[in-house]
N, C-alpha and C positions, 0 to 999 in steps of 0.2 A: 529681089528674087522674082523670077518670072512666074506666071500663074500656074504653069504645069508643074514646076518644081514645088510651089506652095501646096498644090493639091496632093502631091506625093508625100510631102512632109506631114500634112494634116492626116492623111490616111494612115501613115505609119504611126503617128501618135495615137490615133484612136484604136488601131489594131493592137498596139502594145499596151495601151491603157495604163500607163504608169510603170509597170514592171512585169515582164513576162519571164516565166521560169521554165517554159517548155523545152528550150534548147540549151539550158545551162547544164554543165557537167554535174553529175551526182556527187554530193558530199559523201565521203566514205563513212557512213554511220551504220552500226548494227541496229537490228530491231530493238534490242534492249536499250541502246542509247537513245533511239527515237522515243521510246516509251518514257524513259527517264526525263528527257527534255520536255515532253508533253506534261508530265506530272509537275515539273518545276514551273512551267508556264501557267498551268491551271491553278496553281496555288497562290498566284499573286493576289493582292488586295483589290477587290472590286466593291467599293462602298455602295455605289449606285451604278447599275447598268441602265443606260438610257436608250430605249428603243425608239428609233426614228423611222417612221414608216415610209419616208421618201415621197409621200403623196402631197407635194407642194401645190397649192392652188393660187399662188402668187407668182408673178414673173421672176425668174431667176436667170436672166439672160446674160449676166456677168458673174464671174467667180465671187465677187464680194456680195452681190445680191443673193446668190445661192447660200453662202456661208452665214449671212446675216439672218436668214429665215429661222433657223433652229440650232445651228451649231455653235455660233459665237457665244450663245447664252450659257453654254456648259463650261466655258473656260473658268478656271479658278473656283470650281465648285467641288462637291463630293462625287461628281461623275468621273469614274476611273475608266469606264469602258462604254463605248457606243456600239450598239447593234444597229447597223444601217441597212434598212430594207429598201430596195430600189423599185418596188412595184408589187403587183399582184402576181399570182402564179403564172409565169410565162409571158406576161405583158408588163414591160419594164418602163418606168417613168424617169429614172435618174441614173441609168448607166447605159452604155452602148454595147449590147450583147452580140456575141457571135452565135449564140444559141438562144432562141426566143425572139420576141417581137418588141418593137418600140411602140409606145403609145401613139395612136393615130395611124397605125399600120393597116387597119382594115377600113372598110367602107362605111361603117356605122358612124352616125353624127356624134360629135363630142359635146359634152356640156361645157359651160364657160370655164370651169376650173381645169378640165382636161385639155381644153384648147390652149390654156396658158402653159400647161405641162409640155404639150407638143411644140409650141412656139419657143419656149425657153430652151428645150433640148436642141432645136434647130439652130438657135442663136449660139449656144455653147459649142455645138459641133462645128459651126462655121468658124468660130474663133479658136478651135483646136483644143477644147476642154471637154473632159469627161467628168460628170458630177461625182461619180464614185471615186475617181482619182482625187478630186478636190477634197472630198470628205476624208479620205484616207490620209492625204498629206496634211490637212488641218489637224487631225487627231495626233499624228506623229509629231507635229510641231508643238503640240500641247502636252506631249508625253502621255497621251491617252490611248489606251488599247482600242482597236476597232475591229469588229467582225462584220461580215456581210450576212444579212438575215434573209432567208428564203421562207416564204409562207408555203408550207407543203400542200395546202389546199385552201387558197383564198376563194371565197364564193361571192365576192362583190359583183361578179359578172352575171349572177343569177338575175339581177335587176338592172345591170348596166351593159347593154349589148356591145358598146364600144370597147369593152374589156375582154370579150370572148376571143381567145386566140384561134389562129387558123386551124390548128389540129382539132379543136372541138367542132368547128364547122365541118371539116372534112371527115371526121370520125366521131359521129354522135355516140357511138358505143364507148368512147373514152370517158363519158360522163356518167355519173350515178343516176341521173334522171333525164327527163326531157322538159322542154318549155311548157308542156301541157300540165306538169306538176303544179304550176303556179295557179292554175284554175281549180285544181282538185284539193289543194291543201292550203293551210294558213302559214304565215311566216313563223309561227311558234312550233311548227312541225319540221323536223329535219328534211322531210321529203320535198318541201317547197324549194329548198336550195339545190335545184336540179343540176347546176353546172359543176358541182364538185367532181374532181377527177377520180376515176375508178382505178385504184392501185392494183386491182387484179389483172389489169391489162399490162403485159410486159413492156409495151412501148411507152406507157406512161411512166413506169419506173425508170426506164432508160432515159427518158426526157428529163426527169428530175435530176438524175445523176449528171447528165450533161450540163444542166444549168450550174450545178455546183462545181464541176470540173472546169468549166469555162472561166468562172470567177477566180477559182483558186490558182489557175495557171497564169492569169493575166493581171491580177491585182494584189497588192502587197498587204493583204489582210492578215490579222493575227488568228483568225478563225472564221468559222461559218456557224450560223444558228439555223438549225432545222426547226422551224416553228410549226410544230404539230398541233398547236391549239387554235390556229386560225385558218380553217376550222377543223375540228377533229372528226371529219367524215372521210373515210378512205375506201370502205367496202360496202356493198349493197345492204347487208343485214343491218348496218348502223342506221340507214335511212328509215328502217322500221323499228328502231330502238331495240334491236336484237343484238346479242354478242356475235362477233365474227368467229369464224372457224379457226382451228389451229393452223390450217394451211395459209390462211390470210396473215396470221401472226408471223409465220415463217417467211412469207414474202417480204414483209416490212423489215424483219431482222436481216435478211439477206441484202436488202437495199442498203441498210446502215453499214453492214460489213463492207460492201462495195465502196461506199463513200469513205469509210475509214481507211481502207487500203489506198485509195486515191490521195487523200489528204496527207497520209504518211509519206507517200512517194513524192508528192510535190514538195512537202516540207523537207524531205531528205535532199532534194535537188537544190533547194535554196539555203539549206543549212540552218533553218529555224522551223519549229513545228507549226502546223496549222491545226488549231483546236476545233473540236466539234462540240457545240452546245445544242441541247434539245429542250424545247418548251413543251411540256407534257401535262396531262391531268394530274391533280394533286392526290393521287391514290394509285397503288399498283394494280388493283383489280379493275378499277375503272379504265386504266390505260390499256390493259389486256383486252377489255371489252371492245375497244375500238381498234385494236390491232398492234398495240405498242407494248412489247415485252420488256419492261424496264429492268427486271431482275436479270434477264439474260444479257441485256445490253451492258449492265454494270459488271456482271461476272466476266464477260468477254472483253471488257475494256473498249467498248465501242463509243463511249461519249466521255467528254472531259468536264462539262458543266451541265447542271440540270436546273432548268427554270420551271417554276411551278405555277400552273393555272393561267386563267385569262384575266384575273383581277376583277371579275364581275361581282364578287361578294367578299371583299377583302377585310372587312372590319372584324369578323369573327373566325378567321381562317387559321388562327394560331395552332390549334390542336392537330389539324391535318398537316400543316406545314412541318410541325415538329416530328411527326412520324416519318415524313419523307426526308427530312434533314438527317435523321438517324440512319435511314437506309443509304443515302448518298455517302455519308461520312464513313460508313463501314467499308466503302470501296474507294476512299480517298477522293471522292468527287464533290466539289463545292456545290452548294445548293442556294438558289435565290428565289424569292417569292415575289409575285407580280402584284402591283397595285396599279389599277387602270383608272384613268380619268372617266372612263365610260360608266363607272359605278360610283364615283365620288361626286355626288350632286345632292341637292336638297340639304338635309341635316348634316351630310358628310362632305359638303363642298368646301369647307373651310380648311385653311392650312393647319388648324388644330386637329382636325380629323385625320389629315394625312400624317401628322406626327404620331397620333395614336395608332394608326395602322402600321406605321413603320416601327414603332417601339414594340408592338406585338411581334413583328417579323424578327427583330433582333432577339427577343426573349426566347425564341425557339431554338437558338443556336445557328440560325441561317447565316450564310456568308455575306449576304448583302440584299439590297432592295433592287427590284427590277421595275422601272416605270414604263407604262404603256399609254399611248395617246396623250401624253403630257408634253406639249410643245410650246413653252413660253416664248413670247416675242421679245421679252426683256429679262433682265436678271430676276430670278425667282427664288424666294426664300426656301422653298421645298428642296431645291437642288443643293442648298448649302446647309441643310439641317438634317435631312432624313438619313444620311449615310453614316452617322456617328452617334452612338449611345451617349457619349459624353456631352455632345451638343444638345441632344434631345432632353437630357435630364434638366428638370427645373423649368421647362417650357410648358405653357398651357396646352392641354390636349383634349380631344374628344374621343372616347372609346364608344363602341356600340355593337349592335347585332343587326345584320343586314336583313332586308326583306327581298327574297328572291323572286317574289311575284311582281312587286312594284318596279323592280329593276327592268322588267320587260325584256329578258334575255332571249334573243332569237333562237329558234330551234336548232340552227346549225351549231351552236355552242353548247346547248343544254346537255348533249350527249357526253360531254367531257367534264361537266361540272361536278364538284365535290362540295356539298353544302349541308352537312349535318348541323343540327342545332341552330337553324336559321328561322326566320319569321316568314309568314304570320303563324301564330298558334291560337287555337280557339279556346276560350275560357268558358267552361261549363259552370252554371250557378253553384257557388259555394264549394267549388273544387279547386285545389291548388295545382298549378302547373309549374314546372321547373324550367327556367331559362339559364343559359350558360353564357356569361359575359367575360371574355378574355381582357385582362389588363396587364400590359407587359412590363410593369415596374412596381416598386414599392413607392407609392405616391407621396407618402409622408417622409420617408428617408431621402427622397430625391428633391425635396423642397430646397430652394436656394437658402443660403445662410440668413437667418433672421426673418424668413418669410413664412406665412401661414398658408394653408391650403383649404379651398372650399370645393365641395363636391355637390353636384346636382344630378340626380337620376331621373330621367324623363321617359315615360311610356306613352306612345300613341295608341289609343284604344278606339276601335271602331264599334259602332252600334250600341253605344252606351246611352242611357236615358235616365230621367228622374228616378231616384230610388236606388241607383247603382253606386257601389263604392269599390274601389280597388285597394286591396291590402297587400303590402309587400314585405317580405323578409329578405334581408341581404346577408348571406353567409351565416344564416341561422339566427339573426337578430331582427326583431320586429322594428320596422322604420316608423317614425311618427306619421300620422295621417298625411296623405298627399293633398295637393291643391290642384283643381282643374283650371285650365287656362281660360275657359268660358263656362258659363252656367249650364248645367244639365237641362235638357229640354224634354218635353213629353215625347217628341219624335226622336228615334234613334239617330245618333250623329257620331262624328269622329272628333275626339278631343284628346288633348295632352294632359296628363297628370304628372305632377312634379313632386319629388321627394328629396329631402336634404339629409343624407346619412352622415354620421360621424366619419371623417376621413380614415380613422384607424380601423374601421370595419372593412375597408376595401383591401382586397388581397392582391398580391402579385401572382398572376396566373388566372385560373378559372374562378370567377365569382358566381356563386349560386344565387340567382334571383328567383325567389318563389313568389308567384303572383296568384291572387285569389279574387275572384269576382264575388263580392258580398252583396246579396240582393234577396228581397222577399218575393220578387217576381220570377217564379219558376215556370210560368206558362210558356207555351211554344212561342218563340220569337226569332228574329234574325240573329244568327250567331254573333256573339261578342268576341272580338279577337284583339290580341296585341300585335300591332303592325310594325312597330319600330321601337327600339330601345337605344337611348344615348346616355352616356355618363360623361359630363364635363368636369375637368379638373383644372381649377384656376388657382394660381399662386398670387399672394398679395402680401405687402409689407405691413 
C-alpha cells in the first residue's frame, strides 16, 4: 500500500473511531420503545462499576501496553461495567476528539507524565489506533459494559497550565475565577480553583453538549457518565459557598434534557440505547445547592443510573446512601455508591476496610459499588470480593467513622460533600457524646461454619494526658475499660484506646457508640477530641 493510501486509511479509521452512527438509517422505534429499552438496559447487574480516569502516566504506545495498564486487570472479576474517562474537561488524553483538544495541544510545557501521554497518543495514532476504541473493544470482548465518562468540571488545570484548553485562554469569562484567585485564597477554599467552567455561559453548555455528542456518534459505548462531582462547581455563587439561583438550576436541567434527547436519537439510529449516568452529591438539597435538580431529573426520566458522592468519606456514608437509594428506586433508577482510593488510607488502607465499606454499601439496598482512583497493576482481591455480599460474608473487615478534617479534602469538592456524623468530635469533661458507627451485616450470623469472631473497637483520641480515662458504651452496654497503646503523659498527646466488646453487642446497621471523657481536670485546656474510630471484625477457627 502506498504512503498516500495508508494516510487516507489511517485518517478514515481515526475519524470513524470504531463505529459511527451519524449516517446510519434510523431504526423505526417509538419513544415508548426507546424508554423501555433504556429501562431494560439500566436494570442489568453492575456489581462493580470501575471508573478509569484515562490519565495514564506510563507509555502505552501499543494496544497491549495500553490494555495492560488498567483494563486487563478487570477480566474475570466482579467488574461488570467500566466508566472510561479520556481526560479532563475538554483536554483529552486517551481518545482522538473532533470536539476538544488533545494533550500537548497548547504551548505550555508538559510534566513527565503528560509527555508520556502525548507521545503514547502520537504512537497509537501513527499505528491507526484510538485508545477509546481499544477500551471499548476490550470490554465488549470480555462481555463488560462500557460507558464514556465526562468530568463536567475538572479543575486540575487550576494548577496545571498545560491542561488549560484554548477556549479558556480566549474567553477568560468562561471560567468561574481568574489566576489571581490562587494568591487570594487557599486550596481549601472553592475560589482557589479558578479554572472551573462557568455554566451560566451558553457557549460552555454548548461545548459540553458537543463533547457528549461527538463520542456518542463515533464510539460504540453503552452509555455516558456525566460526572458532576469532579468538581461540583458550576456557577459563581458556589465559589462563595452560596446556593445557586433557580435560573441556574434551570440551565443545568435544560442541558441534561438536551443531552438526553441526543442520546435517544443516536440510540434510535443504532438500534440500541445510550444510557445516561450522573455522579452527584449524596443528598437532594446539597445537589440543588450547586445546581443539580435530582428530583426533576428523576421525574422527567433524564437519567438512567445515579452514582453517589466522591468517595471522600466512605466508611460511614451508609445512612445518606440509603436515603438516595430509596429516592432512585422510586423512579426505577439503579443507584451506586462511590468508594475512592483517595480516602482509603491510614487505618482504612487495608483490603479489610474496603470490604467493610462495600458491605455497608450493599446493606443500604444499593445496586452496586463504584470504585474511583483504584487502578491495580495486577489482579486485585478488591475487584473479586467487593461486588457480592455472598463473597464478603465471613471475610475479615474493618468498619469505621471517617475524619473529614484529616482527609484534607480540597475546597473544590467540599461544596458537594454530605458528611453528617463524621469526626472529629470534641469531648467535654465528664460529658457523653454519641457517635454513629454503621456495620453492614450481622457479624455473628455471617461467621463461617465453626468459626468464632473477635471484635476490637479502637478510638484515636487527641490531647489526652495523665488522669484522663475514656469510657465507652456500645448500643447501651458498658464496655470493659479500654487500654491505651502508650502510656499517658503529663503533656497532652494523641493516643489510641482499645476496647474488646462481646460480638453479640454489635448490631447490623447503626451502632451507637457513647464516649465519655472521665477526668478530674476540668481546668481550661486544649480540647480533647475523638479523631478516628475503627471496628475490626476477625474470624478464627
